[in-house]
Jmol script that loads the backbone (N, CA, C; Angstrom):
load data "model"
ATOM      1  N   UNK A   1       0.860  -1.067   0.076  1.00  0.00           N
ATOM      2  CA  UNK A   1       0.074   0.000   0.012  1.00  0.00           C
ATOM      3  C   UNK A   1       0.842   1.226   0.074  1.00  0.00           C
ATOM      4  N   UNK A   2       0.316   2.390  -0.512  1.00  0.00           N
ATOM      5  CA  UNK A   2       1.047   3.541  -0.530  1.00  0.00           C
ATOM      6  C   UNK A   2       0.781   4.227   0.820  1.00  0.00           C
ATOM      7  N   UNK A   3       1.953   4.447   1.686  1.00  0.00           N
ATOM      8  CA  UNK A   3       1.673   5.129   2.937  1.00  0.00           C
ATOM      9  C   UNK A   3       2.123   6.537   2.960  1.00  0.00           C
ATOM     10  N   UNK A   4       2.886   6.833   1.886  1.00  0.00           N
ATOM     11  CA  UNK A   4       3.166   8.397   1.807  1.00  0.00           C
ATOM     12  C   UNK A   4       3.327   8.606   0.258  1.00  0.00           C
ATOM     13  N   UNK A   5       2.695   9.701  -0.215  1.00  0.00           N
ATOM     14  CA  UNK A   5       2.801  10.235  -1.518  1.00  0.00           C
ATOM     15  C   UNK A   5       3.707  11.304  -1.601  1.00  0.00           C
ATOM     16  N   UNK A   6       4.645  11.071  -2.658  1.00  0.00           N
ATOM     17  CA  UNK A   6       5.740  12.122  -2.863  1.00  0.00           C
ATOM     18  C   UNK A   6       5.326  12.837  -4.179  1.00  0.00           C
ATOM     19  N   UNK A   7       6.382  13.674  -4.711  1.00  0.00           N
ATOM     20  CA  UNK A   7       6.114  14.182  -5.942  1.00  0.00           C
ATOM     21  C   UNK A   7       5.886  13.236  -7.112  1.00  0.00           C
ATOM     22  N   UNK A   8       4.991  13.353  -7.956  1.00  0.00           N
ATOM     23  CA  UNK A   8       4.543  12.496  -9.031  1.00  0.00           C
ATOM     24  C   UNK A   8       5.565  12.474 -10.184  1.00  0.00           C
ATOM     25  N   UNK A   9       6.475  13.412 -10.286  1.00  0.00           N
ATOM     26  CA  UNK A   9       7.394  13.483 -11.348  1.00  0.00           C
ATOM     27  C   UNK A   9       8.748  13.264 -10.894  1.00  0.00           C
ATOM     28  N   UNK A  10       9.090  13.540  -9.657  1.00  0.00           N
ATOM     29  CA  UNK A  10      10.515  13.533  -9.340  1.00  0.00           C
ATOM     30  C   UNK A  10      10.748  12.702  -8.114  1.00  0.00           C
ATOM     31  N   UNK A  11       9.763  12.198  -7.375  1.00  0.00           N
ATOM     32  CA  UNK A  11       9.873  11.463  -6.117  1.00  0.00           C
ATOM     33  C   UNK A  11      10.580  10.041  -6.272  1.00  0.00           C
ATOM     34  N   UNK A  12      11.559   9.777  -5.426  1.00  0.00           N
ATOM     35  CA  UNK A  12      11.921   8.444  -5.366  1.00  0.00           C
ATOM     36  C   UNK A  12      11.048   7.595  -4.481  1.00  0.00           C
ATOM     37  N   UNK A  13      11.348   6.275  -4.436  1.00  0.00           N
ATOM     38  CA  UNK A  13      10.525   5.424  -3.768  1.00  0.00           C
ATOM     39  C   UNK A  13      11.238   4.616  -2.666  1.00  0.00           C
ATOM     40  N   UNK A  14      10.665   4.551  -1.388  1.00  0.00           N
ATOM     41  CA  UNK A  14      11.291   3.607  -0.476  1.00  0.00           C
ATOM     42  C   UNK A  14      10.177   2.514  -0.255  1.00  0.00           C
ATOM     43  N   UNK A  15      10.727   1.286   0.003  1.00  0.00           N
ATOM     44  CA  UNK A  15       9.737  -0.009   0.116  1.00  0.00           C
ATOM     45  C   UNK A  15      10.044  -0.366   1.714  1.00  0.00           C
ATOM     46  N   UNK A  16       9.024  -0.258   2.417  1.00  0.00           N
ATOM     47  CA  UNK A  16       9.084  -0.848   3.830  1.00  0.00           C
ATOM     48  C   UNK A  16       8.531  -2.187   3.749  1.00  0.00           C
ATOM     49  N   UNK A  17       9.314  -3.234   4.160  1.00  0.00           N
ATOM     50  CA  UNK A  17       8.708  -4.527   4.130  1.00  0.00           C
ATOM     51  C   UNK A  17       8.476  -4.984   5.743  1.00  0.00           C
ATOM     52  N   UNK A  18       7.182  -5.292   5.891  1.00  0.00           N
ATOM     53  CA  UNK A  18       6.756  -5.339   7.350  1.00  0.00           C
ATOM     54  C   UNK A  18       6.321  -6.837   7.419  1.00  0.00           C
ATOM     55  N   UNK A  19       7.142  -7.638   8.191  1.00  0.00           N
ATOM     56  CA  UNK A  19       6.763  -9.006   8.459  1.00  0.00           C
ATOM     57  C   UNK A  19       5.785  -9.173   9.639  1.00  0.00           C
ATOM     58  N   UNK A  20       5.180  -8.121   9.879  1.00  0.00           N
ATOM     59  CA  UNK A  20       3.869  -8.178  10.994  1.00  0.00           C
ATOM     60  C   UNK A  20       4.442  -8.785  12.279  1.00  0.00           C
ATOM     61  N   UNK A  21       5.163  -8.026  12.948  1.00  0.00           N
ATOM     62  CA  UNK A  21       5.680  -8.474  14.283  1.00  0.00           C
ATOM     63  C   UNK A  21       7.059  -9.141  14.280  1.00  0.00           C
ATOM     64  N   UNK A  22       7.543  -9.687  13.274  1.00  0.00           N
ATOM     65  CA  UNK A  22       8.776 -10.444  13.104  1.00  0.00           C
ATOM     66  C   UNK A  22       9.902  -9.464  12.426  1.00  0.00           C
ATOM     67  N   UNK A  23       9.619  -8.273  12.453  1.00  0.00           N
ATOM     68  CA  UNK A  23      10.668  -7.267  11.880  1.00  0.00           C
ATOM     69  C   UNK A  23      10.299  -6.621  10.674  1.00  0.00           C
ATOM     70  N   UNK A  24      11.063  -5.468  10.410  1.00  0.00           N
ATOM     71  CA  UNK A  24      10.892  -4.682   9.117  1.00  0.00           C
ATOM     72  C   UNK A  24      12.224  -4.369   8.419  1.00  0.00           C
ATOM     73  N   UNK A  25      12.253  -4.055   7.265  1.00  0.00           N
ATOM     74  CA  UNK A  25      13.335  -3.643   6.483  1.00  0.00           C
ATOM     75  C   UNK A  25      12.764  -2.566   5.497  1.00  0.00           C
ATOM     76  N   UNK A  26      13.686  -1.584   5.302  1.00  0.00           N
ATOM     77  CA  UNK A  26      13.476  -0.515   4.254  1.00  0.00           C
ATOM     78  C   UNK A  26      14.419  -0.681   3.208  1.00  0.00           C
ATOM     79  N   UNK A  27      13.855  -0.778   1.917  1.00  0.00           N
ATOM     80  CA  UNK A  27      14.774  -0.761   0.804  1.00  0.00           C
ATOM     81  C   UNK A  27      14.717   0.585   0.160  1.00  0.00           C
ATOM     82  N   UNK A  28      15.894   0.823  -0.356  1.00  0.00           N
ATOM     83  CA  UNK A  28      16.102   2.248  -1.075  1.00  0.00           C
ATOM     84  C   UNK A  28      16.720   2.000  -2.434  1.00  0.00           C
ATOM     85  N   UNK A  29      16.216   2.749  -3.447  1.00  0.00           N
ATOM     86  CA  UNK A  29      16.758   2.410  -4.634  1.00  0.00           C
ATOM     87  C   UNK A  29      18.131   3.129  -5.121  1.00  0.00           C
ATOM     88  N   UNK A  30      18.797   2.439  -5.850  1.00  0.00           N
ATOM     89  CA  UNK A  30      20.090   3.107  -6.342  1.00  0.00           C
ATOM     90  C   UNK A  30      20.455   2.596  -7.730  1.00  0.00           C
ATOM     91  N   UNK A  31      21.200   3.115  -8.505  1.00  0.00           N
ATOM     92  CA  UNK A  31      21.639   2.606  -9.929  1.00  0.00           C
ATOM     93  C   UNK A  31      22.869   1.892  -9.803  1.00  0.00           C
ATOM     94  N   UNK A  32      22.871   0.786 -10.528  1.00  0.00           N
ATOM     95  CA  UNK A  32      24.226   0.037 -10.558  1.00  0.00           C
ATOM     96  C   UNK A  32      25.370   0.772 -11.207  1.00  0.00           C
ATOM     97  N   UNK A  33      26.515   0.204 -11.189  1.00  0.00           N
ATOM     98  CA  UNK A  33      27.670   0.786 -11.893  1.00  0.00           C
ATOM     99  C   UNK A  33      27.513   0.942 -13.368  1.00  0.00           C
ATOM    100  N   UNK A  34      26.711   0.171 -13.984  1.00  0.00           N
ATOM    101  CA  UNK A  34      26.515   0.400 -15.434  1.00  0.00           C
ATOM    102  C   UNK A  34      25.673   1.550 -15.743  1.00  0.00           C
ATOM    103  N   UNK A  35      25.076   2.224 -14.743  1.00  0.00           N
ATOM    104  CA  UNK A  35      24.392   3.406 -15.003  1.00  0.00           C
ATOM    105  C   UNK A  35      22.890   3.185 -15.417  1.00  0.00           C
ATOM    106  N   UNK A  36      22.535   1.939 -15.657  1.00  0.00           N
ATOM    107  CA  UNK A  36      21.055   1.635 -15.988  1.00  0.00           C
ATOM    108  C   UNK A  36      20.441   0.709 -15.158  1.00  0.00           C
ATOM    109  N   UNK A  37      21.125  -0.215 -14.405  1.00  0.00           N
ATOM    110  CA  UNK A  37      20.487  -1.228 -13.603  1.00  0.00           C
ATOM    111  C   UNK A  37      19.987  -0.625 -12.377  1.00  0.00           C
ATOM    112  N   UNK A  38      18.792  -1.001 -11.904  1.00  0.00           N
ATOM    113  CA  UNK A  38      18.281  -0.552 -10.644  1.00  0.00           C
ATOM    114  C   UNK A  38      18.633  -1.641  -9.651  1.00  0.00           C
ATOM    115  N   UNK A  39      19.157  -1.163  -8.432  1.00  0.00           N
ATOM    116  CA  UNK A  39      19.489  -2.148  -7.383  1.00  0.00           C
ATOM    117  C   UNK A  39      18.704  -1.517  -6.040  1.00  0.00           C
ATOM    118  N   UNK A  40      18.212  -2.408  -5.175  1.00  0.00           N
ATOM    119  CA  UNK A  40      17.655  -2.075  -4.034  1.00  0.00           C
ATOM    120  C   UNK A  40      18.584  -2.321  -2.930  1.00  0.00           C
ATOM    121  N   UNK A  41      18.860  -1.253  -2.103  1.00  0.00           N
ATOM    122  CA  UNK A  41      19.754  -1.392  -0.972  1.00  0.00           C
ATOM    123  C   UNK A  41      19.009  -1.532   0.320  1.00  0.00           C
ATOM    124  N   UNK A  42      19.592  -2.373   1.333  1.00  0.00           N
ATOM    125  CA  UNK A  42      18.800  -2.570   2.563  1.00  0.00           C
ATOM    126  C   UNK A  42      19.155  -1.222   3.442  1.00  0.00           C
ATOM    127  N   UNK A  43      18.371  -0.231   3.240  1.00  0.00           N
ATOM    128  CA  UNK A  43      18.623   1.015   3.915  1.00  0.00           C
ATOM    129  C   UNK A  43      18.720   0.801   5.531  1.00  0.00           C
ATOM    130  N   UNK A  44      18.016  -0.093   6.108  1.00  0.00           N
ATOM    131  CA  UNK A  44      18.121  -0.271   7.569  1.00  0.00           C
ATOM    132  C   UNK A  44      19.066  -1.299   7.829  1.00  0.00           C
ATOM    133  N   UNK A  45      19.988  -1.829   7.080  1.00  0.00           N
ATOM    134  CA  UNK A  45      20.980  -2.641   7.329  1.00  0.00           C
ATOM    135  C   UNK A  45      20.713  -4.118   6.904  1.00  0.00           C
ATOM    136  N   UNK A  46      21.532  -5.006   7.220  1.00  0.00           N
ATOM    137  CA  UNK A  46      21.494  -6.351   6.762  1.00  0.00           C
ATOM    138  C   UNK A  46      20.413  -7.269   7.544  1.00  0.00           C
ATOM    139  N   UNK A  47      20.093  -6.797   8.828  1.00  0.00           N
ATOM    140  CA  UNK A  47      19.165  -7.647   9.664  1.00  0.00           C
ATOM    141  C   UNK A  47      17.824  -6.851   9.663  1.00  0.00           C
ATOM    142  N   UNK A  48      16.747  -7.542  10.077  1.00  0.00           N
ATOM    143  CA  UNK A  48      15.495  -7.137  10.315  1.00  0.00           C
ATOM    144  C   UNK A  48      15.462  -6.220  11.420  1.00  0.00           C
ATOM    145  N   UNK A  49      14.753  -5.347  11.528  1.00  0.00           N
ATOM    146  CA  UNK A  49      14.763  -4.129  12.631  1.00  0.00           C
ATOM    147  C   UNK A  49      13.336  -4.059  13.093  1.00  0.00           C
ATOM    148  N   UNK A  50      13.217  -3.401  14.233  1.00  0.00           N
ATOM    149  CA  UNK A  50      11.948  -3.181  14.929  1.00  0.00           C
ATOM    150  C   UNK A  50      11.011  -2.128  13.939  1.00  0.00           C
ATOM    151  N   UNK A  51       9.980  -2.193  13.989  1.00  0.00           N
ATOM    152  CA  UNK A  51       9.167  -1.260  13.104  1.00  0.00           C
ATOM    153  C   UNK A  51       9.432   0.146  13.448  1.00  0.00           C
ATOM    154  N   UNK A  52       9.651   0.565  14.744  1.00  0.00           N
ATOM    155  CA  UNK A  52       9.984   1.893  15.091  1.00  0.00           C
ATOM    156  C   UNK A  52      11.205   2.414  14.457  1.00  0.00           C
ATOM    157  N   UNK A  53      12.339   1.469  14.399  1.00  0.00           N
ATOM    158  CA  UNK A  53      13.477   1.827  13.775  1.00  0.00           C
ATOM    159  C   UNK A  53      13.348   2.104  12.173  1.00  0.00           C
ATOM    160  N   UNK A  54      12.479   1.204  11.553  1.00  0.00           N
ATOM    161  CA  UNK A  54      12.266   1.342  10.168  1.00  0.00           C
ATOM    162  C   UNK A  54      11.623   2.735   9.911  1.00  0.00           C
ATOM    163  N   UNK A  55      10.624   3.012  10.841  1.00  0.00           N
ATOM    164  CA  UNK A  55       9.833   4.262  10.561  1.00  0.00           C
ATOM    165  C   UNK A  55      10.734   5.483  10.738  1.00  0.00           C
ATOM    166  N   UNK A  56      11.588   5.411  11.741  1.00  0.00           N
ATOM    167  CA  UNK A  56      12.495   6.468  12.013  1.00  0.00           C
ATOM    168  C   UNK A  56      13.554   6.716  10.776  1.00  0.00           C
ATOM    169  N   UNK A  57      13.940   5.649  10.193  1.00  0.00           N
ATOM    170  CA  UNK A  57      14.744   5.718   9.028  1.00  0.00           C
ATOM    171  C   UNK A  57      14.003   6.382   7.838  1.00  0.00           C
ATOM    172  N   UNK A  58      12.708   5.990   7.618  1.00  0.00           N
ATOM    173  CA  UNK A  58      11.873   6.655   6.644  1.00  0.00           C
ATOM    174  C   UNK A  58      11.830   8.242   7.005  1.00  0.00           C
ATOM    175  N   UNK A  59      11.554   8.493   8.283  1.00  0.00           N
ATOM    176  CA  UNK A  59      11.348  10.000   8.630  1.00  0.00           C
ATOM    177  C   UNK A  59      12.602  10.768   8.259  1.00  0.00           C
ATOM    178  N   UNK A  60      13.776  10.184   8.522  1.00  0.00           N
ATOM    179  CA  UNK A  60      15.056  10.823   8.178  1.00  0.00           C
ATOM    180  C   UNK A  60      15.170  10.986   6.673  1.00  0.00           C
ATOM    181  N   UNK A  61      14.808  10.068   5.963  1.00  0.00           N
ATOM    182  CA  UNK A  61      14.800  10.094   4.491  1.00  0.00           C
ATOM    183  C   UNK A  61      13.871  11.177   3.943  1.00  0.00           C
ATOM    184  N   UNK A  62      12.776  11.467   4.619  1.00  0.00           N
ATOM    185  CA  UNK A  62      11.622  12.429   4.195  1.00  0.00           C
ATOM    186  C   UNK A  62      12.233  13.683   4.543  1.00  0.00           C
ATOM    187  N   UNK A  63      13.084  13.999   5.622  1.00  0.00           N
ATOM    188  CA  UNK A  63      13.594  15.213   5.928  1.00  0.00           C
ATOM    189  C   UNK A  63      14.696  15.618   4.904  1.00  0.00           C
ATOM    190  N   UNK A  64      15.289  14.501   4.350  1.00  0.00           N
ATOM    191  CA  UNK A  64      16.455  14.684   3.269  1.00  0.00           C
ATOM    192  C   UNK A  64      15.718  15.055   2.095  1.00  0.00           C
ATOM    193  N   UNK A  65      14.659  14.309   1.678  1.00  0.00           N
ATOM    194  CA  UNK A  65      13.978  14.469   0.251  1.00  0.00           C
ATOM    195  C   UNK A  65      12.543  14.491   0.465  1.00  0.00           C
ATOM    196  N   UNK A  66      11.894  15.613   0.626  1.00  0.00           N
ATOM    197  CA  UNK A  66      10.479  15.540   0.845  1.00  0.00           C
ATOM    198  C   UNK A  66       9.600  15.150  -0.286  1.00  0.00           C
ATOM    199  N   UNK A  67      10.141  14.689  -1.482  1.00  0.00           N
ATOM    200  CA  UNK A  67       9.541  14.206  -2.570  1.00  0.00           C
ATOM    201  C   UNK A  67       9.332  12.687  -2.617  1.00  0.00           C
ATOM    202  N   UNK A  68       9.976  12.032  -1.618  1.00  0.00           N
ATOM    203  CA  UNK A  68       9.908  10.663  -1.517  1.00  0.00           C
ATOM    204  C   UNK A  68       8.544  10.022  -1.391  1.00  0.00           C
ATOM    205  N   UNK A  69       8.397   8.902  -1.977  1.00  0.00           N
ATOM    206  CA  UNK A  69       7.250   8.103  -1.802  1.00  0.00           C
ATOM    207  C   UNK A  69       7.657   6.914  -0.971  1.00  0.00           C
ATOM    208  N   UNK A  70       6.606   6.454  -0.089  1.00  0.00           N
ATOM    209  CA  UNK A  70       6.769   5.244   0.715  1.00  0.00           C
ATOM    210  C   UNK A  70       5.649   4.117   0.482  1.00  0.00           C
ATOM    211  N   UNK A  71       6.150   2.967   0.085  1.00  0.00           N
ATOM    212  CA  UNK A  71       5.314   1.798  -0.179  1.00  0.00           C
ATOM    213  C   UNK A  71       5.462   0.892   1.047  1.00  0.00           C
ATOM    214  N   UNK A  72       4.512   0.291   1.620  1.00  0.00           N
ATOM    215  CA  UNK A  72       4.625  -0.722   2.636  1.00  0.00           C
ATOM    216  C   UNK A  72       4.027  -1.951   2.115  1.00  0.00           C
ATOM    217  N   UNK A  73       4.865  -3.073   2.280  1.00  0.00           N
ATOM    218  CA  UNK A  73       4.448  -4.401   1.952  1.00  0.00           C
ATOM    219  C   UNK A  73       4.333  -5.137   3.216  1.00  0.00           C
ATOM    220  N   UNK A  74       3.135  -5.689   3.421  1.00  0.00           N
ATOM    221  CA  UNK A  74       2.861  -6.654   4.723  1.00  0.00           C
ATOM    222  C   UNK A  74       2.939  -8.035   4.177  1.00  0.00           C
ATOM    223  N   UNK A  75       4.118  -8.751   4.608  1.00  0.00           N
ATOM    224  CA  UNK A  75       4.300 -10.127   4.131  1.00  0.00           C
ATOM    225  C   UNK A  75       4.940 -10.989   5.244  1.00  0.00           C
ATOM    226  N   UNK A  76       4.465 -11.807   5.859  1.00  0.00           N
ATOM    227  CA  UNK A  76       4.963 -12.607   6.852  1.00  0.00           C
ATOM    228  C   UNK A  76       6.463 -13.279   6.484  1.00  0.00           C
ATOM    229  N   UNK A  77       6.521 -13.536   5.222  1.00  0.00           N
ATOM    230  CA  UNK A  77       7.825 -14.169   4.678  1.00  0.00           C
ATOM    231  C   UNK A  77       8.911 -13.120   4.283  1.00  0.00           C
ATOM    232  N   UNK A  78       8.518 -11.831   4.389  1.00  0.00           N
ATOM    233  CA  UNK A  78       9.557 -10.735   4.211  1.00  0.00           C
ATOM    234  C   UNK A  78       9.731 -10.493   2.655  1.00  0.00           C
ATOM    235  N   UNK A  79       9.002 -10.984   1.752  1.00  0.00           N
ATOM    236  CA  UNK A  79       9.240 -10.772   0.428  1.00  0.00           C
ATOM    237  C   UNK A  79       9.017  -9.345  -0.058  1.00  0.00           C
ATOM    238  N   UNK A  80       9.896  -8.929  -0.950  1.00  0.00           N
ATOM    239  CA  UNK A  80       9.818  -7.505  -1.506  1.00  0.00           C
ATOM    240  C   UNK A  80       8.992  -7.373  -2.689  1.00  0.00           C
ATOM    241  N   UNK A  81       8.818  -8.441  -3.524  1.00  0.00           N
ATOM    242  CA  UNK A  81       8.032  -8.472  -4.802  1.00  0.00           C
ATOM    243  C   UNK A  81       8.647  -7.460  -5.679  1.00  0.00           C
ATOM    244  N   UNK A  82      10.101  -7.340  -5.930  1.00  0.00           N
ATOM    245  CA  UNK A  82      10.698  -6.667  -6.936  1.00  0.00           C
ATOM    246  C   UNK A  82      11.489  -7.583  -7.700  1.00  0.00           C
ATOM    247  N   UNK A  83      11.737  -7.225  -9.026  1.00  0.00           N
ATOM    248  CA  UNK A  83      12.597  -8.140  -9.789  1.00  0.00           C
ATOM    249  C   UNK A  83      14.073  -7.803  -9.823  1.00  0.00           C
ATOM    250  N   UNK A  84      14.341  -6.602  -9.393  1.00  0.00           N
ATOM    251  CA  UNK A  84      15.861  -6.244  -9.244  1.00  0.00           C
ATOM    252  C   UNK A  84      16.514  -6.660  -8.090  1.00  0.00           C
ATOM    253  N   UNK A  85      17.752  -6.709  -8.230  1.00  0.00           N
ATOM    254  CA  UNK A  85      18.646  -7.155  -7.234  1.00  0.00           C
ATOM    255  C   UNK A  85      18.476  -6.447  -5.846  1.00  0.00           C
ATOM    256  N   UNK A  86      18.555  -7.211  -4.739  1.00  0.00           N
ATOM    257  CA  UNK A  86      18.624  -6.462  -3.311  1.00  0.00           C
ATOM    258  C   UNK A  86      19.922  -6.773  -2.664  1.00  0.00           C
ATOM    259  N   UNK A  87      20.548  -5.782  -2.342  1.00  0.00           N
ATOM    260  CA  UNK A  87      21.822  -5.917  -1.679  1.00  0.00           C
ATOM    261  C   UNK A  87      21.793  -5.413  -0.468  1.00  0.00           C
TER     262      UNK A  87
END
end "model"
wireframe off; spacefill off
backbone 0.3
color backbone group
C-alpha cells in the first residue's frame, strides 16, 4: 500500500517490508555501476529491525528528500516483490 505520496514526477520510492511483528526492512533504490540497472539497498541494514527503527529511517529520508514516496508491503515471509537485485 502507498503510505506516503511524494512528488509525482520527481519522487524516489522507499519500500518498507513489514513481517507483521517479526521485523521490518526498508529498501532504497540506487543505480548500478553500469548506470542503468536498478538495485535496492537495505537502508536499515542487513538484519530485520523493529518497526519503530524502520519508521525512524523513513522519517530521516523524508527530511532529506520531501518528494519521496513510501510503499509498505505486509508479508510474513518478508518478500519484497521486486525483480531487481537486493543488496
